[in-house]
C-alpha positions, 0 to 999 in steps of 0.5 A, spaced: 184 550 531 186 558 531 188 563 537 182 567 536 174 568 534 172 570 527 171 577 525 164 576 521 165 582 516 170 578 512 171 571 515 172 565 510 166 560 511 171 555 508 176 556 513 172 558 520 177 558 526 175 554 532 178 554 539 179 548 543 173 546 548 176 539 550 178 538 557 177 545 559 173 548 564 168 554 563 172 558 567 177 558 561 172 559 556 168 565 559 173 570 558 174 568 551 166 569 550 166 575 553 172 578 549 169 575 543 162 579 545 166 585 546 169 585 539 162 583 536 166 577 533 164 569 532 167 564 537 167 557 535 168 552 540 171 545 537 171 539 541 171 531 540 167 527 544 162 529 550 164 525 556 163 525 564 170 522 565 176 526 564 179 523 557 183 526 552 180 530 547 173 530 551 169 536 552 166 535 559 159 535 560 160 540 566 163 545 562 157 545 557 152 545 562 155 551 565 156 554 558 149 553 557 147 556 563 151 562 561 148 563 554 141 562 557 142 569 561 140 574 556 144 579 560 150 576 557 148 577 550 150 570 548 147 567 541 149 560 542 147 556 535 150 551 530 156 553 525 151 552 520 146 557 522 151 562 524 154 562 518 148 563 514 146 569 518 153 572 517 153 571 509 145 574 509 147 580 513 154 582 511 
């Protein structure tokens, strides 16, 4: 875990930084997404279990649904993909 997104121009793929998604609402995640997009950085959200309940170390489905709705809107300019796909793209293009 870390305090910010990854700079794709020089991030170490063996130590990609992730920011917590567990027990967070989309309203807390959205500013992170927007800041990363503005800087052209790569935001990795890390979570544990996915659950409808509110238990420790659980990424809430309500937050994930809101994140997916946000990412599907082309006006937001979000590329939502797996770490493997993004890291492969970065290594190929930097």
